[in-house]
Structures are given as C-alpha cells and as structure tokens.
N, C-alpha and C positions, 0 to 999 in steps of 0.2 A: 295422278294417274298417268301412266305412260301412254301417249297417243301417237307414237312414232311407228309408221307402218313397217319399218325394217327391223324393229326391236323384237327380241325373243322373250321379252318380259310380258307374260300373259296374265298375271295376277290369278286370284282365286277363280276357279271355273265352277259355274252352277251346273245343274243337271242338264244333260244334252238330250232334249226332247225331240230334236229335229230328225233323228234317225241316223246320225253319223256326221254331224257338222264339224266335229273336231274342236279345236281351240278357238276362242273368240275374245275380242275386246272392243268395247265401244270407243269410237273415235269422236270427232266433233258432232254435236247434236244441238239442234235448235227446236223451236216449237213446231215447225212444219217439215223439217228435213234432218236426216240423221245418217250416219255412216258407221259401219262395223267392219272390223278386220277379222277374217277367218283363216284358219289353216287346217287342211285336211290331210291326214296320213293316208298312205296307200290303202285302198279298199273302203274308205269312208265315203259317205254320200249325204246329200240333202234330199229329202223326200219330194217327189213331184207334187207341185201345189200351185195354186193361184190365189191372188188377193182380190178382194172386192173394193178396197179403199186405197191401199198403198201401191204406188208404182215403185219399181226397183230397177237399179242399174248395177250390173256386175262389172268389175274391173279386174282382170287377171294380172297379178303381179309376178307370180312364179309358178311354173309348171304348166301342164296341159290337161285341164279338166275336160271331161266329157259332159256336154250340155244336152239335155233332153228337153225339147219343147213339144207343143201339140203337133207340130208338123214333121219333126225329124230329130235325129241325134247327130251331133258332130263334135269333133275335138276342137277346143278353143286354143288359140295361140297366146303366148305371153304378151301382154300389152293390149289384148283385145278387150273391147267394151261392148256390152250387150244390154239393151233396154227391155224390160218386161212391163207391159201395160197391165191395167186392171182387167179382171174377167178371164174367162177360159182362153182367150187368145194370148194372154200373157203367162200361161202355165209353163212351169220350168222345174227342172230337177238337175242336180249336179252330182257327178261321181268322179272319184279318183281311181282310175284303172291303171295308173302308172306305178312305178316303183319309187317315185319321188314324192316329197311333200308338195302340196299345192297351197299357194297363198293368194287370197283375193280380198277385195273390198266390195261390200254391198252397200250401196247408197239407196235410201228409200225415203219416200214421203212419210210423214208421221201423222198422228191424229187417230181418233177413234170415235166410236168403237170400230173394230175391224173384224171382218169375217174372212176366213181362209178355208179353201176347199182342198182336200187331198183325195183326188179321184182313185188312186191305186189302193188307198186304205179305206175308201168309202166312208170318209169322215169329213165333218165340217166343224170348224171351231169359231166361237165368238169370243172376243177378248177386248178388254178396255183397261186402261190404267186407273180408271176411277173405281171406287168401291161399289159393291152391289149389296143387295139385301142380305147376303150371307155374311157380310162383314169383311170379306176378302175382296181383292180385285176380281173383276169379272173374267172368268176363264171357263168356258163351257165346251164340251166335246159332244157332238151329235153323230151317232152311227147311222149311216144311210141304209135303209132297208134294201134287201136284195131284189125285191120285186116291187113294182109300182102298184099303188092301190087304185081301184076303179075310179075314184074321184080325183085322181092326180091330174092337175091342170095341164101337164105336159102331154097327156094323152089326147086332150081336146085339140091342142094345137097341131098334133100330128095327123088328125083325120081330115 
C-alpha cells in the first residue's frame, strides 16, 4: 500500500459517508494511534462533528481549508496544525471554498467503541471494529428528536 503523503495513488475508494471528504488513504496505524491522508476537491466538506473517545489533529499540507469549530470559522494556512479534543469543545468541520484541491493529514487516537455526534444533522453514531449481535461490525445511527421529552435529564440541570 502506498503511504506517501505526496503520492497521487489513492487506491480503491469506499463509500464516502462523511458528506464530502473526497479521496482518502490510510497511512501508518498502530493500536492506539492512526493517520489518514485526505484530499478534497473544491466544494467538498467534512460534516461538523465531535468525538467522545478519539482526539484528532489536522495537518494542512496543501490549500487553504475553512475550519469551523464551536467558537468560530477561519481559513487555515498551509502547514497549520490544529488539535481537536474530545467532547463538544472539540467539534469541527472542514470545507473547501477555494478553486484548488486541499490535501491534509488527520491523526487520531484509536480504539473503541466510539461515539460521534453530528449536531447539524442531529445524529449520533456508535461504532466499533468488533462484531455485534447482528454479525456485522457495530455501526448504529441514532436520529436525535427535535424536541426534548419531559423526563429529559438536561431539563433538570437547566432549572
């Protein structure tokens, strides 16, 4: 497998469930740490999300992606490195609003199971590399209801 970050050999691409991540290839991977190379064409994006288990670090190799966090939006420079912690404070999304291809590496902690929340989509996913009672690897999508129920624990904490 080609693991050179400047190579244009991407290999076979699976389904792009991220919302516009473009091309990707796995780089070095260990039991607790992994890296993936991504390339996004103009107009592509990665859905705004946050992880409950995995920390991530983005390294911009080429182009000027627009980063959205919980606090703000800003254009990143080539060579810029950004860390995303776990939980809502680490929420992030990426867009290519330029006319050029963007290339970046995402390094993340590994392990599972993992829960990821997508606030804009009002979805939560649970995933694990291990098998489940379905016979497949664990991959669940939960749609968050539009309204809170009266017994919602967050209502108690707000009063």
